[in-house]
PQR file with spaces between the fields and no chain letter, atoms N, CA, C, O and H, PARSE charges and radii, in Angstrom:
ATOM       1  N    MET     1       0.070  -10.766   12.759 -0.4000 1.5000
ATOM       2  CA   MET     1       1.079   -9.774   12.475 -0.0000 2.0000
ATOM       3  C    MET     1       1.280   -8.890   13.678  0.5500 1.7000
ATOM       4  O    MET     1       0.315   -8.473   14.319 -0.5500 1.4000
ATOM       5  N    GLY     2       2.503   -8.608   13.983 -0.4000 1.5000
ATOM       6  CA   GLY     2       2.777   -7.727   15.087 -0.0000 2.0000
ATOM       7  C    GLY     2       3.057   -6.322   14.618  0.5500 1.7000
ATOM       8  O    GLY     2       3.311   -6.093   13.435 -0.5500 1.4000
ATOM       9  H    GLY     2       3.286   -8.947   13.462  0.4000 1.0000
ATOM      10  N    GLY     3       3.012   -5.381   15.537 -0.4000 1.5000
ATOM      11  CA   GLY     3       3.321   -4.003   15.216 -0.0000 2.0000
ATOM      12  C    GLY     3       4.821   -3.802   15.177  0.5500 1.7000
ATOM      13  O    GLY     3       5.590   -4.749   15.339 -0.5500 1.4000
ATOM      14  H    GLY     3       2.806   -5.567   16.497  0.4000 1.0000
ATOM      15  N    GLY     4       5.220   -2.604   14.969 -0.4000 1.5000
ATOM      16  CA   GLY     4       6.634   -2.347   14.954 -0.0000 2.0000
ATOM      17  C    GLY     4       6.914   -0.920   14.548  0.5500 1.7000
ATOM      18  O    GLY     4       6.014   -0.165   14.181 -0.5500 1.4000
ATOM      19  H    GLY     4       4.596   -1.834   14.838  0.4000 1.0000
ATOM      20  N    GLU     5       8.155   -0.576   14.620 -0.4000 1.5000
ATOM      21  CA   GLU     5       8.583    0.762   14.276 -0.0000 2.0000
ATOM      22  C    GLU     5       9.368    0.737   12.980  0.5500 1.7000
ATOM      23  O    GLU     5      10.490    1.243   12.933 -0.5500 1.4000
ATOM      24  H    GLU     5       8.887   -1.189   14.918  0.4000 1.0000
ATOM      25  N    SER     6       8.816    0.171   11.944 -0.4000 1.5000
ATOM      26  CA   SER     6       9.484    0.135   10.650 -0.0000 2.0000
ATOM      27  C    SER     6       9.253    1.450    9.928  0.5500 1.7000
ATOM      28  O    SER     6       8.108    1.869    9.760 -0.5500 1.4000
ATOM      29  H    SER     6       7.905   -0.240   11.983  0.4000 1.0000
ATOM      30  N    PRO     7      10.317    2.105    9.499 -0.5600 1.5000
ATOM      31  CA   PRO     7      10.159    3.387    8.826  0.2800 2.0000
ATOM      32  C    PRO     7       9.668    3.220    7.395  0.5500 1.7000
ATOM      33  O    PRO     7       9.880    2.179    6.773 -0.5500 1.4000
ATOM      34  N    GLN     8       9.016    4.243    6.885 -0.4000 1.5000
ATOM      35  CA   GLN     8       8.656    4.256    5.475 -0.0000 2.0000
ATOM      36  C    GLN     8       9.838    4.871    4.734  0.5500 1.7000
ATOM      37  O    GLN     8      10.321    5.943    5.100 -0.5500 1.4000
ATOM      38  H    GLN     8       8.844    5.089    7.390  0.4000 1.0000
ATOM      39  N    HIS     9      10.297    4.192    3.700 -0.4000 1.5000
ATOM      40  CA   HIS     9      11.462    4.647    2.952 -0.0000 2.0000
ATOM      41  C    HIS     9      11.033    5.484    1.758  0.5500 1.7000
ATOM      42  O    HIS     9       9.980    5.246    1.167 -0.5500 1.4000
ATOM      43  H    HIS     9       9.905    3.321    3.403  0.4000 1.0000
ATOM      44  N    ALA    10      11.844    6.453    1.413 -0.4000 1.5000
ATOM      45  CA   ALA    10      11.614    7.240    0.205 -0.0000 2.0000
ATOM      46  C    ALA    10      11.861    6.350   -1.010  0.5500 1.7000
ATOM      47  O    ALA    10      12.722    5.470   -0.974 -0.5500 1.4000
ATOM      48  H    ALA    10      12.700    6.647    1.893  0.4000 1.0000
ATOM      49  N    ILE    11      11.116    6.576   -2.071 -0.4000 1.5000
ATOM      50  CA   ILE    11      11.252    5.747   -3.274 -0.0000 2.0000
ATOM      51  C    ILE    11      12.691    5.740   -3.772  0.5500 1.7000
ATOM      52  O    ILE    11      13.203    4.695   -4.172 -0.5500 1.4000
ATOM      53  H    ILE    11      10.417    7.291   -2.100  0.4000 1.0000
ATOM      54  N    GLU    12      13.339    6.886   -3.750 -0.4000 1.5000
ATOM      55  CA   GLU    12      14.713    6.958   -4.262 -0.0000 2.0000
ATOM      56  C    GLU    12      15.710    6.166   -3.415  0.5500 1.7000
ATOM      57  O    GLU    12      16.833    5.920   -3.857 -0.5500 1.4000
ATOM      58  H    GLU    12      12.923    7.735   -3.425  0.4000 1.0000
ATOM      59  N    ASP    13      15.317    5.764   -2.207 -0.4000 1.5000
ATOM      60  CA   ASP    13      16.190    4.962   -1.352 -0.0000 2.0000
ATOM      61  C    ASP    13      15.999    3.458   -1.536  0.5500 1.7000
ATOM      62  O    ASP    13      16.752    2.666   -0.970 -0.5500 1.4000
ATOM      63  H    ASP    13      14.405    5.963   -1.848  0.4000 1.0000
ATOM      64  N    LEU    14      15.005    3.059   -2.318 -0.4000 1.5000
ATOM      65  CA   LEU    14      14.740    1.632   -2.528 -0.0000 2.0000
ATOM      66  C    LEU    14      15.698    1.048   -3.556  0.5500 1.7000
ATOM      67  O    LEU    14      16.170    1.767   -4.436 -0.5500 1.4000
ATOM      68  H    LEU    14      14.392    3.702   -2.778  0.4000 1.0000
ATOM      69  N    PRO    15      15.991   -0.249   -3.458 -0.5600 1.5000
ATOM      70  CA   PRO    15      16.821   -0.899   -4.468  0.2800 2.0000
ATOM      71  C    PRO    15      16.127   -0.849   -5.833  0.5500 1.7000
ATOM      72  O    PRO    15      14.905   -0.979   -5.912 -0.5500 1.4000
ATOM      73  N    ALA    16      16.885   -0.665   -6.883 -0.4000 1.5000
ATOM      74  CA   ALA    16      16.336   -0.518   -8.237 -0.0000 2.0000
ATOM      75  C    ALA    16      15.419   -1.674   -8.618  0.5500 1.7000
ATOM      76  O    ALA    16      14.413   -1.462   -9.294 -0.5500 1.4000
ATOM      77  H    ALA    16      17.877   -0.559   -6.819  0.4000 1.0000
ATOM      78  N    GLU    17      15.745   -2.885   -8.200 -0.4000 1.5000
ATOM      79  CA   GLU    17      14.949   -4.055   -8.599 -0.0000 2.0000
ATOM      80  C    GLU    17      13.564   -4.082   -7.955  0.5500 1.7000
ATOM      81  O    GLU    17      12.721   -4.882   -8.364 -0.5500 1.4000
ATOM      82  H    GLU    17      16.562   -3.058   -7.650  0.4000 1.0000
ATOM      83  N    THR    18      13.308   -3.237   -6.968 -0.4000 1.5000
ATOM      84  CA   THR    18      11.984   -3.208   -6.337 -0.0000 2.0000
ATOM      85  C    THR    18      11.025   -2.229   -7.008  0.5500 1.7000
ATOM      86  O    THR    18       9.814   -2.312   -6.804 -0.5500 1.4000
ATOM      87  H    THR    18      13.992   -2.587   -6.637  0.4000 1.0000
ATOM      88  N    ILE    19      11.549   -1.313   -7.801 -0.4000 1.5000
ATOM      89  CA   ILE    19      10.722   -0.262   -8.398 -0.0000 2.0000
ATOM      90  C    ILE    19       9.632   -0.840   -9.292  0.5500 1.7000
ATOM      91  O    ILE    19       8.530   -0.293   -9.342 -0.5500 1.4000
ATOM      92  H    ILE    19      12.533   -1.246   -7.967  0.4000 1.0000
ATOM      93  N    VAL    20       9.907   -1.914   -9.986 -0.4000 1.5000
ATOM      94  CA   VAL    20       8.909   -2.521  -10.883 -0.0000 2.0000
ATOM      95  C    VAL    20       7.625   -2.878  -10.136  0.5500 1.7000
ATOM      96  O    VAL    20       6.547   -2.878  -10.731 -0.5500 1.4000
ATOM      97  H    VAL    20      10.802   -2.358   -9.945  0.4000 1.0000
ATOM      98  N    PHE    21       7.723   -3.181   -8.850 -0.4000 1.5000
ATOM      99  CA   PHE    21       6.548   -3.543   -8.055 -0.0000 2.0000
ATOM     100  C    PHE    21       5.710   -2.336   -7.657  0.5500 1.7000
ATOM     101  O    PHE    21       4.608   -2.499   -7.133 -0.5500 1.4000
ATOM     102  H    PHE    21       8.599   -3.181   -8.366  0.4000 1.0000
ATOM     103  N    LEU    22       6.209   -1.138   -7.895 -0.4000 1.5000
ATOM     104  CA   LEU    22       5.490    0.087   -7.557 -0.0000 2.0000
ATOM     105  C    LEU    22       4.835    0.732   -8.775  0.5500 1.7000
ATOM     106  O    LEU    22       4.118    1.724   -8.641 -0.5500 1.4000
ATOM     107  H    LEU    22       7.104   -1.005   -8.321  0.4000 1.0000
ATOM     108  N    LEU    23       5.073    0.185   -9.942 -0.4000 1.5000
ATOM     109  CA   LEU    23       4.531    0.753  -11.171 -0.0000 2.0000
ATOM     110  C    LEU    23       3.081    0.337  -11.377  0.5500 1.7000
ATOM     111  O    LEU    23       2.624   -0.658  -10.815 -0.5500 1.4000
ATOM     112  H    LEU    23       5.655   -0.621  -10.051  0.4000 1.0000
ATOM     113  N    GLY    24       2.364    1.107  -12.184 -0.4000 1.5000
ATOM     114  CA   GLY    24       0.986    0.773  -12.535 -0.0000 2.0000
ATOM     115  C    GLY    24       0.928   -0.526  -13.327  0.5500 1.7000
ATOM     116  O    GLY    24       1.945   -1.043  -13.788 -0.5500 1.4000
ATOM     117  H    GLY    24       2.735    1.916  -12.640  0.4000 1.0000
ATOM     118  N    SER    25      -0.271   -1.030  -13.469 -0.4000 1.5000
ATOM     119  CA   SER    25      -0.494   -2.297  -14.159 -0.0000 2.0000
ATOM     120  C    SER    25      -1.715   -2.180  -15.053  0.5500 1.7000
ATOM     121  O    SER    25      -2.643   -1.431  -14.747 -0.5500 1.4000
ATOM     122  H    SER    25      -1.097   -0.610  -13.095  0.4000 1.0000
ATOM     123  N    ARG    26      -1.719   -2.905  -16.139 -0.4000 1.5000
ATOM     124  CA   ARG    26      -2.903   -2.907  -17.009 -0.0000 2.0000
ATOM     125  C    ARG    26      -4.082   -3.615  -16.328  0.5500 1.7000
ATOM     126  O    ARG    26      -5.212   -3.527  -16.807 -0.5500 1.4000
ATOM     127  H    ARG    26      -0.965   -3.513  -16.388  0.4000 1.0000
ATOM     128  N    TYR    27      -3.831   -4.302  -15.239 -0.4000 1.5000
ATOM     129  CA   TYR    27      -4.882   -5.012  -14.508 -0.0000 2.0000
ATOM     130  C    TYR    27      -5.547   -4.148  -13.440  0.5500 1.7000
ATOM     131  O    TYR    27      -6.508   -4.579  -12.803 -0.5500 1.4000
ATOM     132  H    TYR    27      -2.913   -4.374  -14.850  0.4000 1.0000
ATOM     133  N    CYS    28      -5.049   -2.953  -13.245 -0.4000 1.5000
ATOM     134  CA   CYS    28      -5.566   -2.090  -12.180 -0.0000 2.0000
ATOM     135  C    CYS    28      -5.563   -0.639  -12.659  0.5500 1.7000
ATOM     136  O    CYS    28      -4.546   -0.145  -13.146 -0.5500 1.4000
ATOM     137  H    CYS    28      -4.269   -2.602  -13.763  0.4000 1.0000
ATOM     138  N    GLU    29      -6.683    0.032  -12.523 -0.4000 1.5000
ATOM     139  CA   GLU    29      -6.773    1.439  -12.897 -0.0000 2.0000
ATOM     140  C    GLU    29      -6.203    2.269  -11.746  0.5500 1.7000
ATOM     141  O    GLU    29      -6.927    2.709  -10.854 -0.5500 1.4000
ATOM     142  H    GLU    29      -7.509   -0.370  -12.127  0.4000 1.0000
ATOM     143  N    THR    30      -4.880    2.471  -11.795 -0.4000 1.5000
ATOM     144  CA   THR    30      -4.191    3.089  -10.669 -0.0000 2.0000
ATOM     145  C    THR    30      -4.661    4.515  -10.392  0.5500 1.7000
ATOM     146  O    THR    30      -4.639    4.951   -9.241 -0.5500 1.4000
ATOM     147  H    THR    30      -4.292    2.113  -12.520  0.4000 1.0000
ATOM     148  N    ASP    31      -5.084    5.249  -11.419 -0.4000 1.5000
ATOM     149  CA   ASP    31      -5.551    6.610  -11.173 -0.0000 2.0000
ATOM     150  C    ASP    31      -6.824    6.598  -10.324  0.5500 1.7000
ATOM     151  O    ASP    31      -6.986    7.441   -9.442 -0.5500 1.4000
ATOM     152  H    ASP    31      -5.101    4.895  -12.354  0.4000 1.0000
ATOM     153  N    ARG    32      -7.714    5.664  -10.580 -0.4000 1.5000
ATOM     154  CA   ARG    32      -8.939    5.546   -9.775 -0.0000 2.0000
ATOM     155  C    ARG    32      -8.639    4.950   -8.406  0.5500 1.7000
ATOM     156  O    ARG    32      -9.195    5.395   -7.402 -0.5500 1.4000
ATOM     157  H    ARG    32      -7.582    4.979  -11.296  0.4000 1.0000
ATOM     158  N    LEU    33      -7.776    3.961   -8.356 -0.4000 1.5000
ATOM     159  CA   LEU    33      -7.437    3.316   -7.094 -0.0000 2.0000
ATOM     160  C    LEU    33      -6.740    4.283   -6.144  0.5500 1.7000
ATOM     161  O    LEU    33      -6.952    4.218   -4.933 -0.5500 1.4000
ATOM     162  H    LEU    33      -7.324    3.599   -9.171  0.4000 1.0000
ATOM     163  N    SER    34      -5.915    5.172   -6.673 -0.4000 1.5000
ATOM     164  CA   SER    34      -5.213    6.137   -5.828 -0.0000 2.0000
ATOM     165  C    SER    34      -6.194    7.029   -5.085  0.5500 1.7000
ATOM     166  O    SER    34      -6.006    7.296   -3.898 -0.5500 1.4000
ATOM     167  H    SER    34      -5.742    5.224   -7.657  0.4000 1.0000
ATOM     168  N    ASP    35      -7.237    7.494   -5.762 -0.4000 1.5000
ATOM     169  CA   ASP    35      -8.245    8.335   -5.105 -0.0000 2.0000
ATOM     170  C    ASP    35      -8.977    7.559   -4.008  0.5500 1.7000
ATOM     171  O    ASP    35      -9.227    8.092   -2.927 -0.5500 1.4000
ATOM     172  H    ASP    35      -7.389    7.277   -6.727  0.4000 1.0000
ATOM     173  N    ILE    36      -9.314    6.313   -4.289 -0.4000 1.5000
ATOM     174  CA   ILE    36      -9.998    5.477   -3.300 -0.0000 2.0000
ATOM     175  C    ILE    36      -9.081    5.218   -2.103  0.5500 1.7000
ATOM     176  O    ILE    36      -9.513    5.297   -0.953 -0.5500 1.4000
ATOM     177  H    ILE    36      -9.110    5.881   -5.168  0.4000 1.0000
ATOM     178  N    ALA    37      -7.823    4.912   -2.381 -0.4000 1.5000
ATOM     179  CA   ALA    37      -6.865    4.650   -1.301 -0.0000 2.0000
ATOM     180  C    ALA    37      -6.700    5.868   -0.402  0.5500 1.7000
ATOM     181  O    ALA    37      -6.648    5.740    0.821 -0.5500 1.4000
ATOM     182  H    ALA    37      -7.472    4.849   -3.316  0.4000 1.0000
ATOM     183  N    ARG    38      -6.617    7.055   -1.009 -0.4000 1.5000
ATOM     184  CA   ARG    38      -6.498    8.274   -0.212 -0.0000 2.0000
ATOM     185  C    ARG    38      -7.718    8.474    0.679  0.5500 1.7000
ATOM     186  O    ARG    38      -7.593    8.882    1.833 -0.5500 1.4000
ATOM     187  H    ARG    38      -6.659    7.159   -2.003  0.4000 1.0000
ATOM     188  N    SER    39      -8.901    8.184    0.136 -0.4000 1.5000
ATOM     189  CA   SER    39     -10.112    8.382    0.939 -0.0000 2.0000
ATOM     190  C    SER    39     -10.213    7.361    2.071  0.5500 1.7000
ATOM     191  O    SER    39     -10.736    7.675    3.141 -0.5500 1.4000
ATOM     192  H    SER    39      -9.003    7.853   -0.802  0.4000 1.0000
ATOM     193  N    LEU    40      -9.719    6.146    1.847 -0.4000 1.5000
ATOM     194  CA   LEU    40      -9.784    5.102    2.872 -0.0000 2.0000
ATOM     195  C    LEU    40      -8.671    5.208    3.909  0.5500 1.7000
ATOM     196  O    LEU    40      -8.898    4.968    5.095 -0.5500 1.4000
ATOM     197  H    LEU    40      -9.293    5.891    0.979  0.4000 1.0000
ATOM     198  N    PHE    41      -7.479    5.565    3.466 -0.4000 1.5000
ATOM     199  CA   PHE    41      -6.305    5.450    4.328 -0.0000 2.0000
ATOM     200  C    PHE    41      -5.520    6.742    4.503  0.5500 1.7000
ATOM     201  O    PHE    41      -4.479    6.744    5.161 -0.5500 1.4000
ATOM     202  H    PHE    41      -7.295    5.760    2.502  0.4000 1.0000
ATOM     203  N    GLY    42      -5.998    7.838    3.928 -0.4000 1.5000
ATOM     204  CA   GLY    42      -5.248    9.092    3.948 -0.0000 2.0000
ATOM     205  C    GLY    42      -5.036    9.702    5.312  0.5500 1.7000
ATOM     206  O    GLY    42      -4.141   10.529    5.484 -0.5500 1.4000
ATOM     207  H    GLY    42      -6.843    7.836    3.394  0.4000 1.0000
ATOM     208  N    ASN    43      -5.840    9.314    6.292 -0.4000 1.5000
ATOM     209  CA   ASN    43      -5.705    9.891    7.631 -0.0000 2.0000
ATOM     210  C    ASN    43      -4.899    9.011    8.583  0.5500 1.7000
ATOM     211  O    ASN    43      -4.815    9.312    9.774 -0.5500 1.4000
ATOM     212  H    ASN    43      -6.567    8.642    6.152  0.4000 1.0000
ATOM     213  N    ILE    44      -4.314    7.947    8.087 -0.4000 1.5000
ATOM     214  CA   ILE    44      -3.540    7.025    8.924 -0.0000 2.0000
ATOM     215  C    ILE    44      -2.055    7.376    8.797  0.5500 1.7000
ATOM     216  O    ILE    44      -1.576    7.605    7.687 -0.5500 1.4000
ATOM     217  H    ILE    44      -4.382    7.702    7.120  0.4000 1.0000
ATOM     218  N    PRO    45      -1.328    7.421    9.894 -0.5600 1.5000
ATOM     219  CA   PRO    45       0.111    7.736    9.821  0.2800 2.0000
ATOM     220  C    PRO    45       0.844    6.782    8.881  0.5500 1.7000
ATOM     221  O    PRO    45       0.511    5.600    8.795 -0.5500 1.4000
ATOM     222  N    GLU    46       1.839    7.308    8.182 -0.4000 1.5000
ATOM     223  CA   GLU    46       2.587    6.499    7.217 -0.0000 2.0000
ATOM     224  C    GLU    46       3.659    5.673    7.921  0.5500 1.7000
ATOM     225  O    GLU    46       4.858    5.928    7.806 -0.5500 1.4000
ATOM     226  H    GLU    46       2.109    8.269    8.252  0.4000 1.0000
ATOM     227  N    ASP    47       3.176    4.676    8.653 -0.4000 1.5000
ATOM     228  CA   ASP    47       4.067    3.750    9.339 -0.0000 2.0000
ATOM     229  C    ASP    47       3.397    2.374    9.320  0.5500 1.7000
ATOM     230  O    ASP    47       2.576    2.094    8.446 -0.5500 1.4000
ATOM     231  H    ASP    47       2.203    4.469    8.746  0.4000 1.0000
ATOM     232  N    PHE    48       3.740    1.531   10.268 -0.4000 1.5000
ATOM     233  CA   PHE    48       3.184    0.177   10.266 -0.0000 2.0000
ATOM     234  C    PHE    48       1.664    0.175   10.379  0.5500 1.7000
ATOM     235  O    PHE    48       1.013   -0.748    9.888 -0.5500 1.4000
ATOM     236  H    PHE    48       4.406    1.758   10.978  0.4000 1.0000
ATOM     237  N    ALA    49       1.094    1.182   11.012 -0.4000 1.5000
ATOM     238  CA   ALA    49      -0.366    1.260   11.140 -0.0000 2.0000
ATOM     239  C    ALA    49      -1.029    1.330    9.767  0.5500 1.7000
ATOM     240  O    ALA    49      -2.100    0.756    9.568 -0.5500 1.4000
ATOM     241  H    ALA    49       1.623    1.931   11.411  0.4000 1.0000
ATOM     242  N    LEU    50      -0.415    2.017    8.836 -0.4000 1.5000
ATOM     243  CA   LEU    50      -0.949    2.112    7.471 -0.0000 2.0000
ATOM     244  C    LEU    50      -0.872    0.760    6.765  0.5500 1.7000
ATOM     245  O    LEU    50      -1.828    0.334    6.118 -0.5500 1.4000
ATOM     246  H    LEU    50       0.454    2.484    8.998  0.4000 1.0000
ATOM     247  N    VAL    51       0.250    0.105    6.892 -0.4000 1.5000
ATOM     248  CA   VAL    51       0.406   -1.227    6.295 -0.0000 2.0000
ATOM     249  C    VAL    51      -0.643   -2.179    6.853  0.5500 1.7000
ATOM     250  O    VAL    51      -1.273   -2.930    6.108 -0.5500 1.4000
ATOM     251  H    VAL    51       1.027    0.451    7.418  0.4000 1.0000
ATOM     252  N    GLN    52      -0.826   -2.142    8.169 -0.4000 1.5000
ATOM     253  CA   GLN    52      -1.797   -3.032    8.806 -0.0000 2.0000
ATOM     254  C    GLN    52      -3.213   -2.715    8.353  0.5500 1.7000
ATOM     255  O    GLN    52      -4.000   -3.631    8.114 -0.5500 1.4000
ATOM     256  H    GLN    52      -0.314   -1.533    8.775  0.4000 1.0000
ATOM     257  N    ALA    53      -3.554   -1.433    8.230 -0.4000 1.5000
ATOM     258  CA   ALA    53      -4.894   -1.043    7.793 -0.0000 2.0000
ATOM     259  C    ALA    53      -5.168   -1.518    6.363  0.5500 1.7000
ATOM     260  O    ALA    53      -6.268   -1.983    6.064 -0.5500 1.4000
ATOM     261  H    ALA    53      -2.915   -0.689    8.424  0.4000 1.0000
ATOM     262  N    ILE    54      -4.182   -1.403    5.492 -0.4000 1.5000
ATOM     263  CA   ILE    54      -4.349   -1.860    4.105 -0.0000 2.0000
ATOM     264  C    ILE    54      -4.494   -3.375    4.078  0.5500 1.7000
ATOM     265  O    ILE    54      -5.364   -3.895    3.380 -0.5500 1.4000
ATOM     266  H    ILE    54      -3.289   -1.025    5.735  0.4000 1.0000
ATOM     267  N    CYS    55      -3.663   -4.088    4.820 -0.4000 1.5000
ATOM     268  CA   CYS    55      -3.766   -5.556    4.867 -0.0000 2.0000
ATOM     269  C    CYS    55      -5.130   -5.988    5.401  0.5500 1.7000
ATOM     270  O    CYS    55      -5.753   -6.893    4.847 -0.5500 1.4000
ATOM     271  H    CYS    55      -2.956   -3.666    5.387  0.4000 1.0000
ATOM     272  N    ASP    56      -5.594   -5.352    6.465 -0.4000 1.5000
ATOM     273  CA   ASP    56      -6.902   -5.690    7.031 -0.0000 2.0000
ATOM     274  C    ASP    56      -8.018   -5.447    6.023  0.5500 1.7000
ATOM     275  O    ASP    56      -8.936   -6.259    5.907 -0.5500 1.4000
ATOM     276  H    ASP    56      -5.088   -4.616    6.916  0.4000 1.0000
ATOM     277  N    PHE    57      -7.948   -4.347    5.300 -0.4000 1.5000
ATOM     278  CA   PHE    57      -8.963   -4.035    4.296 -0.0000 2.0000
ATOM     279  C    PHE    57      -8.965   -5.099    3.192  0.5500 1.7000
ATOM     280  O    PHE    57     -10.017   -5.623    2.825 -0.5500 1.4000
ATOM     281  H    PHE    57      -7.202   -3.688    5.393  0.4000 1.0000
ATOM     282  N    VAL    58      -7.798   -5.403    2.679 -0.4000 1.5000
ATOM     283  CA   VAL    58      -7.691   -6.390    1.595 -0.0000 2.0000
ATOM     284  C    VAL    58      -8.215   -7.744    2.058  0.5500 1.7000
ATOM     285  O    VAL    58      -8.985   -8.386    1.343 -0.5500 1.4000
ATOM     286  H    VAL    58      -6.944   -4.977    2.976  0.4000 1.0000
ATOM     287  N    HIS    59      -7.809   -8.180    3.230 -0.4000 1.5000
ATOM     288  CA   HIS    59      -8.254   -9.482    3.743 -0.0000 2.0000
ATOM     289  C    HIS    59      -9.757   -9.508    4.001  0.5500 1.7000
ATOM     290  O    HIS    59     -10.385  -10.562    3.903 -0.5500 1.4000
ATOM     291  H    HIS    59      -7.183   -7.659    3.810  0.4000 1.0000
ATOM     292  N    GLY    60     -10.330   -8.368    4.327 -0.4000 1.5000
ATOM     293  CA   GLY    60     -11.752   -8.298    4.607 -0.0000 2.0000
ATOM     294  C    GLY    60     -12.636   -8.094    3.390  0.5500 1.7000
ATOM     295  O    GLY    60     -13.848   -8.296    3.466 -0.5500 1.4000
ATOM     296  H    GLY    60      -9.820   -7.512    4.406  0.4000 1.0000
ATOM     297  N    HIS    61     -12.041   -7.691    2.254 -0.4000 1.5000
ATOM     298  CA   HIS    61     -12.857   -7.345    1.097 -0.0000 2.0000
ATOM     299  C    HIS    61     -12.540   -8.103   -0.182  0.5500 1.7000
ATOM     300  O    HIS    61     -13.335   -8.063   -1.121 -0.5500 1.4000
ATOM     301  H    HIS    61     -11.057   -7.527    2.192  0.4000 1.0000
ATOM     302  N    LEU    62     -11.419   -8.782   -0.251 -0.4000 1.5000
ATOM     303  CA   LEU    62     -11.033   -9.466   -1.485 -0.0000 2.0000
ATOM     304  C    LEU    62     -10.896  -10.962   -1.268  0.5500 1.7000
ATOM     305  O    LEU    62     -10.435  -11.420   -0.223 -0.5500 1.4000
ATOM     306  H    LEU    62     -10.773   -8.814    0.511  0.4000 1.0000
ATOM     307  N    THR    63     -11.301  -11.700   -2.264 -0.4000 1.5000
ATOM     308  CA   THR    63     -11.052  -13.151   -2.280 -0.0000 2.0000
ATOM     309  C    THR    63     -10.473  -13.508   -3.638  0.5500 1.7000
ATOM     310  O    THR    63     -10.763  -12.856   -4.641 -0.5500 1.4000
ATOM     311  H    THR    63     -11.676  -11.329   -3.114  0.4000 1.0000
ATOM     312  N    PHE    64      -9.677  -14.517   -3.659 -0.4000 1.5000
ATOM     313  CA   PHE    64      -9.070  -14.984   -4.894 -0.0000 2.0000
ATOM     314  C    PHE    64      -9.558  -16.390   -5.158  0.5500 1.7000
ATOM     315  O    PHE    64      -9.654  -17.216   -4.251 -0.5500 1.4000
ATOM     316  H    PHE    64      -9.441  -15.047   -2.845  0.4000 1.0000
ATOM     317  N    GLY    65      -9.858  -16.639   -6.390 -0.4000 1.5000
ATOM     318  CA   GLY    65     -10.351  -17.968   -6.721 -0.0000 2.0000
ATOM     319  C    GLY    65      -9.756  -18.501   -7.997  0.5500 1.7000
ATOM     320  O    GLY    65     -10.076  -19.616   -8.410 -0.5500 1.4000
ATOM     321  H    GLY    65      -9.780  -15.968   -7.127  0.4000 1.0000
């Protein structure tokens, strides 16, 4: 993955059909995950660096089987 200058968009600027992907899920305790995410990634600028940090974390800590 390469870097880039992709802006972070405000939720209200996203297409309506994408909002469903931002909602909570019965498969994930979003209230607990939000606190963990803030502690892991809260000091990273909200740009591509944040996306890359989250992707790196997921790839390094999760496996699917």
